[in-house]
C-alpha positions as CSV (number, residue, x, y, z in Angstrom):
1,M,-37.9,22.7,-40.5
2,K,-37.4,26.8,-39.4
3,N,-40.7,28.3,-38.5
4,K,-41.8,31.5,-36.2
5,F,-44.8,29.5,-36.2
6,T,-45.3,29.2,-32.3
7,L,-48.6,27.6,-30.1
8,D,-47.6,28.6,-27.0
9,P,-49.8,31.3,-26.5
10,Y,-52.6,28.3,-27.4
11,F,-51.2,25.7,-25.4
12,G,-53.3,24.6,-22.8
13,E,-56.2,27.5,-23.2
14,L,-59.6,27.7,-23.5
15,S,-60.2,31.1,-23.2
16,D,-60.1,31.9,-26.9
17,P,-60.4,29.0,-29.3
18,D,-61.7,31.9,-32.2
19,S,-57.7,32.7,-32.6
20,L,-56.3,29.6,-33.0
21,I,-59.4,28.6,-34.8
22,N,-57.8,31.2,-36.9
23,Y,-54.2,30.9,-36.3
24,I,-53.9,28.0,-37.0
25,Y,-55.9,27.0,-40.4
26,A,-54.3,30.3,-42.1
27,P,-51.6,28.9,-44.4
28,I,-47.8,30.1,-43.9
29,F,-46.3,26.7,-44.5
30,L,-44.4,26.3,-47.5
31,R,-44.6,22.7,-48.8
32,T,-41.3,23.1,-49.6
33,K,-39.8,24.2,-45.9
34,I,-41.1,21.8,-44.7
35,D,-39.8,18.6,-43.4
36,V,-41.2,16.5,-45.6
37,L,-38.9,15.0,-48.5
38,Y,-40.0,17.1,-51.9
39,F,-40.2,14.4,-54.3
40,D,-41.8,11.4,-51.1
41,F,-45.0,14.9,-51.0
42,L,-45.3,15.6,-54.7
43,N,-45.7,12.2,-55.0
44,W,-48.0,11.4,-52.4
45,E,-49.7,14.3,-54.4
46,N,-50.5,12.4,-57.6
47,H,-51.2,9.5,-55.1
48,D,-54.2,11.7,-53.8
49,L,-53.2,11.0,-49.9
50,L,-52.8,14.8,-48.8
51,D,-56.2,16.2,-49.0
52,I,-58.3,15.4,-46.2
53,D,-61.7,16.7,-45.7
54,L,-62.0,20.0,-43.0
55,G,-65.1,21.4,-41.8
56,L,-63.9,24.4,-41.6
57,G,-61.8,26.0,-44.2
58,T,-58.2,26.6,-44.3
59,I,-58.9,31.5,-44.5
60,K,-57.9,33.1,-47.7
61,T,-55.0,35.4,-47.8
62,D,-53.0,36.8,-49.7
63,Y,-49.7,34.4,-49.4
64,K,-48.9,31.5,-52.0
65,K,-51.9,29.3,-52.6
66,T,-49.4,26.1,-52.1
67,A,-49.1,27.9,-48.3
68,I,-50.6,24.9,-46.0
69,S,-52.0,25.4,-43.3
70,F,-51.3,24.2,-40.1
71,V,-54.0,21.4,-39.7
72,Q,-52.8,20.2,-43.2
73,Y,-49.2,19.6,-42.6
74,V,-50.0,17.7,-39.7
75,W,-51.4,15.1,-41.8
76,I,-49.2,14.8,-44.2
77,K,-46.9,14.2,-40.8
78,M,-48.7,11.9,-40.2
79,V,-49.4,10.5,-44.0
80,E,-45.5,10.1,-43.5
81,A,-44.7,7.7,-39.9
82,L,-48.1,6.0,-42.3
83,I,-46.1,4.8,-44.8
84,K,-42.5,4.6,-43.5
85,Y,-44.4,1.7,-41.1
86,G,-45.5,0.1,-44.3
87,F,-48.8,1.5,-44.6
88,S,-50.5,1.1,-48.5
89,Y,-51.6,4.2,-50.3
90,N,-54.9,2.2,-50.5
91,D,-55.2,1.9,-45.8
92,V,-53.9,5.9,-45.3
93,K,-56.3,6.7,-47.9
94,A,-58.9,4.5,-45.5
95,I,-57.6,5.5,-42.4
96,R,-58.5,8.9,-43.8
97,K,-61.9,8.4,-45.0
98,K,-62.4,6.9,-40.9
99,L,-60.4,10.7,-39.5
100,S,-62.6,12.6,-41.8
101,E,-65.9,11.5,-39.8
102,K,-68.2,14.6,-39.6
103,L,-68.6,16.1,-36.0
104,H,-72.2,18.1,-35.8
105,Y,-73.1,20.9,-33.9
106,S,-76.1,24.2,-34.5
107,F,-75.8,27.0,-35.3
108,S,-76.6,28.8,-31.6
109,S,-75.4,26.6,-29.6
110,N,-71.7,27.4,-31.3
111,Q,-71.8,30.5,-33.2
112,K,-68.9,32.3,-32.4
113,I,-67.3,29.7,-33.4
114,A,-69.7,29.3,-36.4
115,Q,-68.6,32.5,-37.4
116,N,-65.4,32.7,-37.4
117,K,-63.4,33.2,-41.0
118,A,-62.2,29.9,-41.5
119,L,-65.3,28.2,-41.6
120,Q,-67.5,31.0,-43.7
121,T,-64.5,30.4,-46.7
122,S,-65.1,27.3,-45.9
123,D,-66.8,25.1,-49.1
124,N,-69.2,23.4,-46.2
125,H,-70.2,26.4,-43.8
126,Q,-73.1,25.7,-44.4
127,E,-73.7,22.6,-43.0
128,F,-71.6,23.7,-39.8
129,Y,-69.7,20.3,-38.4
130,V,-65.9,19.0,-37.7
131,T,-64.5,15.9,-38.5
132,E,-62.5,13.7,-36.5
133,F,-59.1,14.6,-37.3
134,E,-59.7,17.9,-36.7
135,R,-61.3,17.7,-32.8
136,Y,-57.8,15.1,-32.5
137,V,-55.5,18.8,-32.7
138,F,-58.4,20.7,-31.2
139,S,-57.9,18.7,-28.1
140,T,-54.3,18.3,-28.0
141,I,-53.1,21.6,-28.8
142,A,-56.4,23.2,-26.3
143,N,-56.6,20.3,-24.3
144,K,-52.9,18.8,-23.8
145,N,-53.6,15.7,-24.9
146,N,-51.3,12.7,-25.0
147,Y,-52.9,11.4,-27.6
148,K,-51.8,7.8,-29.4
149,F,-53.0,6.7,-32.7
150,F,-52.8,2.3,-32.4
151,F,-53.3,1.4,-36.3
152,Y,-53.8,-2.8,-36.8
153,K,-52.8,-3.3,-40.4
154,D,-55.7,-6.3,-41.3
155,A,-57.4,-2.8,-40.0
156,P,-56.1,0.3,-40.1
157,E,-59.2,2.1,-40.4
158,D,-60.1,0.4,-36.9
159,Y,-57.1,2.6,-34.9
160,F,-57.1,2.5,-31.9
161,V,-56.7,6.1,-29.8
162,F,-55.4,6.0,-26.7
163,D,-54.9,8.9,-23.8
164,D,-54.0,8.9,-20.1
165,S,-57.9,10.4,-20.0
166,L,-58.6,6.8,-21.6
167,L,-56.3,4.7,-19.3
168,N,-58.2,6.2,-16.5
169,M,-62.1,5.4,-18.0
170,F,-60.7,2.7,-17.9
171,I,-59.3,1.4,-14.5
172,E,-62.9,3.0,-13.1
173,F,-65.0,0.9,-14.9
174,N,-63.6,-2.1,-14.0
175,E,-62.3,-2.7,-17.9
176,E,-58.4,-2.9,-18.4
177,H,-59.9,-6.5,-20.1
178,E,-60.1,-4.4,-23.5
179,L,-57.2,-2.3,-23.2
180,R,-55.5,-5.1,-22.5
181,E,-56.1,-6.5,-25.4
182,K,-55.9,-3.2,-27.6
183,F,-52.2,-3.7,-26.5
184,N,-51.7,-7.2,-27.3
185,K,-52.6,-7.3,-30.4
186,D,-50.4,-6.1,-33.2
187,H,-49.9,-2.1,-34.5
188,F,-48.7,0.5,-35.2
189,S,-48.2,2.8,-32.4
190,F,-47.9,6.4,-33.7
191,S,-47.7,9.5,-31.0
192,F,-50.0,12.6,-32.8
193,Y,-48.8,14.7,-30.1
194,K,-44.8,14.0,-30.6
195,I,-46.0,16.2,-34.4
196,F,-46.8,19.7,-31.6
197,E,-43.8,19.4,-29.6
198,P,-41.7,21.0,-32.4
199,F,-44.0,24.2,-32.0
200,L,-43.5,24.0,-29.0
201,S,-41.8,26.3,-26.2
202,S,-38.8,24.3,-24.6
203,D,-39.5,25.9,-21.3
204,I,-43.7,25.8,-22.0
205,D,-45.2,22.9,-19.6
206,A,-45.6,20.1,-22.4
207,F,-46.6,16.7,-22.6
208,E,-47.6,14.7,-19.5
209,T,-47.4,11.3,-20.4
210,K,-48.2,9.0,-17.8
211,S,-46.0,5.7,-18.0
212,I,-48.4,1.7,-18.8
213,S,-46.3,-0.3,-16.0
214,I,-45.2,-3.8,-17.4
215,L,-45.0,-6.4,-15.1
216,S,-42.1,-7.9,-13.6
217,N,-41.9,-11.2,-14.0
218,E,-41.6,-11.7,-10.0
219,E,-45.4,-9.5,-10.5
220,T,-46.9,-11.2,-12.7
221,K,-45.9,-15.0,-10.8
222,T,-47.6,-13.4,-7.8
223,L,-51.2,-12.3,-9.2
224,R,-50.9,-15.7,-11.2
225,M,-51.1,-17.9,-8.1
226,I,-53.1,-15.4,-5.7
227,R,-56.1,-15.7,-8.9
228,R,-55.9,-19.3,-8.9
229,N,-56.9,-19.8,-5.1
230,Y,-59.4,-16.6,-5.4
231,N,-62.7,-18.8,-4.4
232,N,-60.9,-19.7,-1.5
233,L,-58.3,-16.9,-0.4
234,E,-57.9,-16.4,2.8
235,S,-54.5,-14.0,3.3
236,I,-51.6,-13.4,1.3
237,I,-48.3,-12.6,2.4
238,I,-45.4,-11.0,0.4
239,R,-41.7,-10.7,1.9
240,F,-39.3,-8.1,-0.3
241,K,-36.5,-8.0,-0.3
242,K,-35.0,-4.8,-2.5
243,A,-37.8,-3.6,-3.8
244,K,-37.7,-6.7,-5.1
245,P,-40.7,-9.5,-4.0
246,T,-39.3,-12.5,-2.8
247,H,-41.4,-14.6,-1.1
248,L,-44.8,-15.2,-1.1
249,E,-47.1,-17.2,1.3
250,I,-51.0,-17.5,0.6
251,K,-52.6,-18.9,3.3
252,T,-56.5,-20.5,2.2
253,T,-59.4,-22.1,3.7
254,K,-61.2,-25.3,2.4
255,K,-63.7,-27.6,3.3
256,V,-63.9,-31.1,4.0
257,V,-65.9,-33.3,3.0
258,A,-64.2,-36.5,4.4
259,E,-61.3,-37.0,6.1
260,S,-59.9,-39.0,4.1
261,R,-60.0,-36.2,1.1
262,I,-57.6,-33.9,3.7
263,I,-53.8,-35.9,1.9
264,E,-55.1,-34.4,-1.8
265,H,-54.5,-31.9,-0.3
266,I,-50.4,-32.8,0.8
267,Q,-47.9,-32.2,-2.3
268,K,-44.9,-33.7,-2.9
269,G,-42.4,-30.7,-2.7
270,D,-45.3,-28.3,-1.0
271,Y,-43.8,-25.7,1.7
272,S,-47.0,-25.9,3.7
273,T,-48.2,-25.9,7.1
274,I,-51.8,-27.2,7.5
275,V,-54.3,-26.5,10.1
276,I,-57.3,-28.8,10.8
277,K,-59.8,-27.3,13.0
278,T,-63.1,-29.6,14.2
279,V,-66.0,-29.1,15.3
280,D,-67.5,-32.2,18.1
281,G,-64.8,-33.3,16.9
282,S,-64.9,-33.7,13.1
283,I,-63.0,-31.8,10.8
284,V,-64.9,-29.6,10.0
285,N,-62.2,-27.2,7.6
286,F,-59.0,-26.8,7.6
287,E,-56.5,-23.6,7.1
288,N,-53.7,-24.7,3.9
289,T,-51.0,-21.9,3.7
290,K,-48.5,-22.6,0.7
291,K,-44.9,-21.0,1.2
292,Y,-43.3,-20.3,-2.4
293,K,-40.0,-18.6,-4.0
294,L,-40.3,-15.6,-6.2
């Protein structure tokens, strides 16, 4: 799609939301000129997939009535991706319904936005709201958020929206297990922010994406063995070769109830060093340092 439309002036810029609204709600994209097959466009339109509720209405202009705004274009590209990856028309409608949830705001606290032409020409202008979908569009442009949607086939409307700031929040509150559950469940990962990239200059500082580390087999084994002895852990030594962990030494301390039970901690095939500590001739505990090859 060849178009002079560019998001450069608004990308990562929060100083003029009014101008941004005017820009992305103006109907300047001709349906026949966007990078979506027109046959598909008409088919989806006939099945009522393309209309999405917007708190801010498209600005009325003298341009062709069949033209669409950039905000509407973003939704059409989402529909295209969902259909491509096997989601049904009913799935798309369920997702649209969730994305159309209203986020209300007061006229007094947002007077500048509330007086915007886009809102005044909307059928919903008395209600003062934007939708969840519009919020993601605004944040992607103004805050440079690199949103990714995780869509699940068994419940498409219960999607999960992920970005780097959310990753930091899960880590800060020690809730990585919840995030891991989202990743481990079968899903279609849709990079929402990639819809915006063609409208940014190649020399602009675009979206910064953090890579999510996947543990190697050696790292996974190391963590598993550490967790297994967590309560009795004394120290850990990890040896590396060429930036790769190769050997592990885990020292644990345990109390011994009876001397005869020490033998129970000596296992065939183990590589370990056992240090027994006594008080007044009685064994109180012992240190067991086991060596593992990763």
